[in-house]
Structure formats: C-alpha cells, structure tokens
N, C-alpha and C positions, 0 to 999 in steps of 0.2 A: 570198729569199717573202717578205711583210711579215708577221707574227703578225697571227693571228685578232679575237685578241682587244685590240690597239688601236691605236687608225689615230692620224693626223695632228692634232694638234687636241686628242688626249685630256689629262685631267693625270693625273697618276701619281705615288705614293711615294714616292718615295727617301727615305732619312739621315732618317728621319722629319721630314722635307722637302714641300712641293708645289713641283713641276714642271709643265713644259708642253715635250708631246713635238714636236717640228718637221719631225722625220726618222723613217725605223723600214723594217729592216730585218728578215730572219725571227733577229737576235739579233742587235742589238744598235737600239740609240734616243738619239737626240740629245732632249738635254732641254737649256729652259734655267731657269734656280729663279725661280718665285713669292715672290716679296719684299715682304712685309710690311711694312714699314716704314724706307722702302729711305732715308738718312742718313750718311752722304752719297749721294744720285744718284748713276744711269754716266753716260754722253752712250748705254748700247746700253738705257738704260732704255726705258723703253711702260709707256705709264697705260690703262689701260684705258679703257671708259669705264662710265658709271652700270649701264649694265645691261648688259654685260661681267662687273664685279666683281659684282653679281647670280651671273654665269654661273658662275663663279669660284669663290661663296660666298670673298672678302676685299674690306674696300673701298676703294673710292675713290684711297685714298693708294697701293697694294697699286702694285706693280710687276713686269711680266716685265724681269727684266735680259738680255738679247740675246746673253749669249756664252755659245753654247753647246757641249755636252761629251756625248760619249758615256762609255754603261754598256749591261752585258748586258742581256739584255729581262726575264731571269728576273728580274734583281735592282729592278725594278720591280712596285710592286701599282698597278692602276687603280684611281680617287679615285670613281671613275663618271659624274662627268661634264664636261664640253666643250666648249672655247673657239670664240666663230664663227668662220666664214672668214676674217670682215673684220681679226677680231683676227689673226685666223695670217697671214695677208695684210704688216697691219703691223708686226709677230713679222719678219719673213723680209728683209723689206723694210728690215727696222732691223739686222739683221743681217751684209746685205752692206756697208750701209757701213759695220759698226763694221770688217767683215773688211778692207776699203778702207782705213780711215782705220787700221788698227795695218804693212799692208805699206805705207802708205804712209811712216806715222814710221818705220819696220824702213829701207826702204831713204835714210829721210830720216838717218837716229841722230834723232832724235828725243828728246831723254826728260826730263823731268820728275831724276831729277839732274846734269845735264847744263844746265838752267837758273834753278842755284845759286850 
C-alpha cells in the first residue's frame, strides 16, 4: 500500500538534496536525484522544460539523473511541490533506456577500462 503522504512525481528531501519520486510502496520509495549543475552530464539525465524548472524550483541547467534507487519512505521529507506528468513520463522512459543500456553493456562486457 503506497504512503498516503507521497505520490509519484513528488519532490522530496533526502540527505540535504532534492529527489524526484518515481515509484513508491508503503515502506520504500524509489527516487532520482535532481542535480543542480550536472558537469559532466550523464546519458540518463533529463533536462526539465522551463515550466518544469519553475515547478521544481530549479534553473533550466538542472537535470534529473534517471538512475533511481530505493530508500525507506520514513527517511524522506516531502518538499511540497510536484513534477508534471509529462516530466515524470520522460523520466520513466529515460530510466527504461538506462536499464536497457546497462543490461547490454553487462551482456557484452563493455567497460571504459576495456576501451583504454
């Protein structure tokens, strides 16, 4: 049963950073970090539109790093604002692409160390 205080698309605070909720259950929440100045950028980064940036209270240079991880729901604090459904859909699509890319890399043994 999902936590009644949180929904998918909510922005939460965890360890002094902001994160986007991409999935949740009663006990845990899957979150993606909102990176304020991603240098270097990551292939799984999703840049918010100007409207989404206003909703997330970040500038347009920020990105959502679509590499989710889970934490207990009791450790996150709602920030009080939410991403649009369109942005959540883009983030979920990017998560799927990142998972597929990592599976391909693992299956074929791709590695930066092998390239050197």
